[in-house]
C-alpha positions as CSV (number, residue, x, y, z in Angstrom):
1,X,25.1,-51.0,-34.6
2,X,25.2,-47.3,-33.9
3,X,25.7,-46.3,-30.3
4,X,24.1,-43.0,-29.3
5,X,26.0,-41.4,-26.5
6,X,24.0,-39.4,-24.0
7,X,25.3,-35.8,-23.5
8,X,24.7,-34.9,-19.8
9,X,25.5,-31.2,-20.2
10,X,22.0,-30.0,-21.3
11,X,20.5,-31.9,-18.4
12,X,23.0,-30.4,-16.0
13,X,22.4,-27.0,-17.4
14,X,18.6,-27.4,-17.1
15,X,19.0,-28.5,-13.5
16,X,21.4,-25.6,-12.7
17,X,19.0,-23.0,-14.2
18,X,16.1,-24.6,-12.3
19,X,18.0,-24.2,-9.1
20,X,18.9,-20.6,-9.9
21,X,15.3,-19.8,-10.8
22,X,14.1,-21.4,-7.6
23,X,16.6,-19.4,-5.6
24,X,15.3,-16.2,-7.2
25,X,11.8,-16.6,-5.8
26,X,10.7,-14.5,-2.9
27,X,8.5,-15.8,-0.1
28,X,5.0,-14.8,1.1
29,X,3.6,-15.4,4.6
30,X,0.0,-14.5,4.8
31,X,-1.1,-15.6,8.3
32,X,1.3,-13.8,10.6
33,X,-0.1,-11.9,13.6
34,X,0.8,-9.5,16.5
35,X,-1.0,-8.4,19.6
36,X,-2.3,-4.8,19.7
37,X,-2.9,-3.2,23.1
38,X,-4.6,-0.3,21.4
39,X,-7.2,-2.5,19.7
40,X,-7.2,-5.1,22.4
41,X,-6.9,-8.0,19.9
42,X,-4.6,-9.9,17.7
43,X,-4.0,-8.3,14.3
44,X,-3.1,-10.4,11.2
45,X,-0.8,-9.3,8.4
46,X,1.0,-10.7,5.4
47,X,4.6,-10.1,4.3
48,X,6.5,-10.5,1.1
49,X,10.2,-11.1,1.5
50,X,12.5,-10.6,-1.6
51,X,14.4,-13.5,-3.2
52,X,17.7,-12.8,-1.5
53,X,16.3,-12.1,2.0
54,X,17.3,-15.4,3.5
55,X,20.8,-15.3,2.0
56,X,21.9,-11.9,3.0
57,X,22.3,-9.8,6.1
58,X,21.3,-6.5,4.5
59,X,18.4,-4.3,5.5
60,X,15.6,-3.5,2.9
61,X,13.3,-0.7,2.1
62,X,9.6,-1.4,2.8
63,X,6.3,-0.8,1.1
64,X,3.1,-0.9,3.2
65,X,0.5,-2.2,0.8
66,X,-3.1,-1.7,2.0
67,X,-6.1,-3.8,0.9
68,X,-9.6,-2.7,-0.1
69,X,-12.8,-2.9,1.9
70,X,-13.9,-6.4,0.9
71,X,-10.6,-8.1,1.5
72,X,-8.1,-8.7,4.3
73,X,-4.3,-9.1,4.5
74,X,-4.5,-12.0,1.9
75,X,-6.1,-9.8,-0.8
76,X,-2.9,-8.6,-2.4
77,X,-1.5,-12.2,-2.1
78,X,-4.4,-14.1,-3.5
79,X,-5.9,-11.7,-6.0
80,X,-3.1,-9.2,-6.5
81,X,-0.5,-11.9,-7.1
82,X,2.1,-9.9,-5.3
83,X,4.6,-12.7,-5.2
84,X,4.7,-13.2,-8.9
85,X,4.7,-9.5,-9.8
86,X,7.3,-8.4,-7.2
87,X,9.6,-11.3,-8.1
88,X,9.4,-10.4,-11.8
89,X,10.0,-6.7,-11.2
90,X,13.0,-7.4,-9.0
91,X,14.5,-9.9,-11.5
92,X,14.0,-7.6,-14.4
93,X,15.5,-4.7,-12.6
94,X,12.5,-2.4,-12.8
95,X,12.2,-2.5,-9.0
96,X,14.7,-2.8,-6.2
97,X,14.5,-5.7,-3.7
98,X,12.1,-4.6,-1.0
99,X,9.9,-6.0,1.8
100,X,6.1,-5.6,1.2
101,X,3.9,-5.6,4.3
102,X,0.1,-6.1,4.0
103,X,-1.9,-5.4,7.2
104,X,-5.4,-6.6,7.9
105,X,-7.9,-3.8,8.5
106,X,-11.1,-5.9,8.1
107,X,-11.8,-7.6,11.3
108,X,-13.5,-5.9,14.2
109,X,-14.5,-2.6,12.6
110,X,-13.4,-2.0,9.0
111,X,-11.1,0.8,8.1
112,X,-7.7,2.4,8.5
113,X,-8.7,5.4,10.5
114,X,-9.7,6.1,14.1
115,X,-13.5,6.1,14.6
116,X,-15.3,9.1,16.0
117,X,-16.4,7.2,19.1
118,X,-13.0,5.7,19.9
119,X,-14.1,2.1,19.3
120,X,-11.6,1.5,16.6
121,X,-8.3,3.4,16.8
122,X,-6.7,1.7,13.8
123,X,-4.5,4.6,12.7
124,X,-3.0,4.9,16.2
125,X,-2.4,1.1,16.1
126,X,-0.7,1.4,12.6
127,X,1.7,4.2,13.6
128,X,2.3,3.4,17.3
129,X,2.4,-0.4,17.3
130,X,2.4,-1.9,13.8
131,X,5.2,0.0,12.1
132,X,7.5,-0.3,15.1
133,X,6.8,-4.1,15.5
134,X,7.3,-4.8,11.7
135,X,10.5,-2.8,11.4
136,X,12.0,-4.4,14.5
137,X,11.0,-8.0,13.4
138,X,12.2,-7.8,9.8
139,X,15.5,-6.3,8.5
140,X,14.0,-3.0,7.3
141,X,15.7,0.3,6.8
142,X,14.0,2.7,9.2
143,X,14.5,6.0,7.4
144,X,11.7,7.9,5.7
145,X,13.5,7.6,2.3
146,X,13.1,3.8,2.4
147,X,9.5,3.7,3.5
148,X,6.5,3.9,1.1
149,X,2.7,3.3,1.4
150,X,0.2,2.3,-1.3
151,X,-3.2,0.6,-1.5
152,X,-6.4,0.2,-3.4
153,X,-9.9,1.6,-2.8
154,X,-10.3,1.8,1.0
155,X,-6.5,1.2,1.1
156,X,-6.0,3.9,-1.4
157,X,-7.8,6.2,1.0
158,X,-5.5,4.9,3.7
159,X,-2.5,5.7,1.5
160,X,-3.7,9.3,1.0
161,X,-4.4,9.9,4.6
162,X,-1.4,8.3,6.1
163,X,1.0,10.2,3.9
164,X,-0.9,13.5,4.4
165,X,-1.0,13.0,8.1
166,X,2.6,11.9,8.4
167,X,4.6,13.2,5.4
168,X,7.7,12.9,7.7
169,X,7.4,9.1,7.5
170,X,6.9,8.2,3.8
171,X,9.0,8.9,0.7
172,X,6.2,7.8,-1.6
173,X,2.4,7.2,-1.6
174,X,0.6,5.3,-4.3
175,X,-3.2,5.5,-4.0
176,X,-5.0,3.2,-6.5
177,X,-8.7,3.7,-7.3
178,X,-8.8,5.5,-3.9
179,X,-11.7,6.5,-1.8
180,X,-10.6,10.0,-1.0
181,X,-13.3,10.6,1.6
182,X,-16.8,12.0,1.4
183,X,-17.0,14.8,-1.1
184,X,-19.2,16.9,1.2
185,X,-20.0,17.1,4.9
186,X,-23.6,16.0,4.0
187,X,-22.2,12.8,2.5
188,X,-20.0,12.3,5.6
189,X,-23.1,12.7,7.9
190,X,-24.8,9.9,5.9
191,X,-21.8,7.6,6.5
192,X,-21.8,8.4,10.2
193,X,-25.5,7.6,10.4
194,X,-24.9,4.2,8.8
195,X,-22.2,3.5,11.4
196,X,-24.5,4.7,14.2
197,X,-22.0,7.3,15.3
198,X,-23.9,10.4,14.3
199,X,-24.9,11.3,17.9
200,X,-21.6,13.2,18.4
201,X,-21.6,17.0,18.2
202,X,-21.4,18.6,14.8
203,X,-18.0,20.1,15.7
204,X,-16.6,16.6,16.5
205,X,-18.1,15.1,13.3
206,X,-16.9,17.9,11.2
207,X,-13.4,17.7,12.6
208,X,-13.3,13.9,11.9
209,X,-14.6,14.6,8.3
210,X,-11.9,17.2,7.6
211,X,-9.1,15.0,9.0
212,X,-10.2,12.1,6.7
213,X,-10.9,14.0,3.5
214,X,-8.0,14.2,1.0
215,X,-9.4,17.2,-0.7
216,X,-9.8,19.2,2.5
217,X,-6.3,18.3,3.7
218,X,-4.7,19.3,0.4
219,X,-6.5,22.6,0.5
220,X,-5.4,23.3,4.0
221,X,-1.8,22.1,3.9
222,X,1.2,24.0,2.6
223,X,2.3,22.8,-0.8
224,X,5.8,22.3,0.5
225,X,4.6,19.9,3.1
226,X,2.5,17.9,0.6
227,X,5.5,17.8,-1.7
228,X,7.6,16.1,0.9
229,X,5.9,12.9,-0.4
230,X,6.2,11.6,-4.0
231,X,2.7,10.9,-5.3
232,X,1.5,8.2,-7.8
233,X,-2.3,8.3,-8.3
234,X,-3.9,5.8,-10.6
235,X,-7.7,5.3,-11.3
236,X,-9.5,3.7,-14.2
237,X,-11.7,5.7,-16.5
238,X,-14.7,3.5,-15.6
239,X,-14.1,3.4,-11.9
240,X,-17.0,4.7,-9.7
241,X,-14.4,6.6,-7.6
242,X,-13.1,8.4,-10.6
243,X,-14.5,11.8,-9.6
244,X,-12.7,12.0,-6.3
245,X,-9.4,11.0,-7.8
246,X,-9.8,13.6,-10.6
247,X,-10.6,16.3,-8.0
248,X,-7.4,15.4,-6.0
249,X,-5.4,15.7,-9.2
250,X,-6.9,19.1,-9.9
251,X,-6.3,20.2,-6.4
252,X,-2.6,19.2,-6.5
253,X,-2.2,20.9,-9.9
254,X,-3.6,24.1,-8.4
255,X,-1.1,23.9,-5.6
256,X,1.7,23.2,-8.1
257,X,2.6,19.9,-6.3
258,X,4.4,17.5,-8.6
259,X,2.7,14.1,-8.9
260,X,2.1,11.3,-11.3
261,X,-1.6,10.9,-12.3
262,X,-2.6,7.9,-14.4
263,X,-5.9,7.2,-16.0
264,X,-6.1,3.9,-17.9
265,X,-8.9,1.9,-19.4
266,X,-10.5,0.0,-16.6
267,X,-12.8,-0.2,-13.7
268,X,-12.7,-1.0,-9.9
269,X,-11.3,-4.5,-10.5
270,X,-8.3,-6.7,-9.6
271,X,-7.4,-6.8,-13.3
272,X,-6.8,-3.1,-13.1
273,X,-4.8,-3.2,-9.8
274,X,-2.6,-6.2,-10.9
275,X,-1.6,-4.1,-13.9
276,X,-0.9,-1.1,-11.6
277,X,1.3,-2.9,-9.2
278,X,4.4,-3.1,-11.4
279,X,4.2,0.7,-11.9
280,X,3.9,1.1,-8.1
281,X,7.0,-1.0,-7.5
282,X,9.0,1.0,-10.1
283,X,7.8,4.3,-8.7
284,X,8.6,3.6,-5.0
285,X,12.0,2.2,-6.1
286,X,12.9,5.5,-7.6
287,X,13.0,7.0,-4.1
288,X,14.8,3.9,-2.7
289,X,17.6,4.2,-5.3
290,X,20.5,6.6,-5.3
291,X,20.5,8.9,-8.4
């Protein structure tokens, strides 16, 4: 009778590799919250922590990743698959380990900016309360070099405006399929009318329009100030927001501001944005790294 001896080494190796693979997985928490005095409410957010976060004492760079108009803080988690994509990018070495923070701008009024009538001062909340809270709660490097912002659609608009308003805070900005703001003051008036805030004076409305229009801000700002931020702009060739993104690209070219501008085959879809995210992680990592 032939006796077949079992070799335990392959099984042990499989278990070892399984443990290693499990240890290399980051974590996502998508139902965290903080209180905002500015907005007088609780604000939710999601956070991605890199694979080695719980096993180290180091501090990490941070990417603030903004959702679009139809989503909330879970959009990039559920549909953007941020856990899988970030884990893979870090493991493959195309991105450095980073914390990714995804705030909710879709309860109460929708949007990342202060409203004309003062009923939704979300931008004040973001800079004065949210960033300080997040960077105190998590082990985040607090310098500009290690802070980036990105987002899609409405969040792409937030990425443009936040970095143009505060170029001193962000090393990189990555607007994807961005809403760059109304392309004319007449368009802005129509939006204000839909929001029932068109009763303010024309001077007030125009000032609000100009502050939240990427094309106007680029035209008015010094090229050196815009260039304090590294820009990665990506919009599909079939996206309904293609015109605004193209005009921003042209405006930056005229100002001779270095930027990355990508046009790929695709529309205003999560398929497109999932494919964009690895490029975003690589791009912001270039600023986080030492060259």
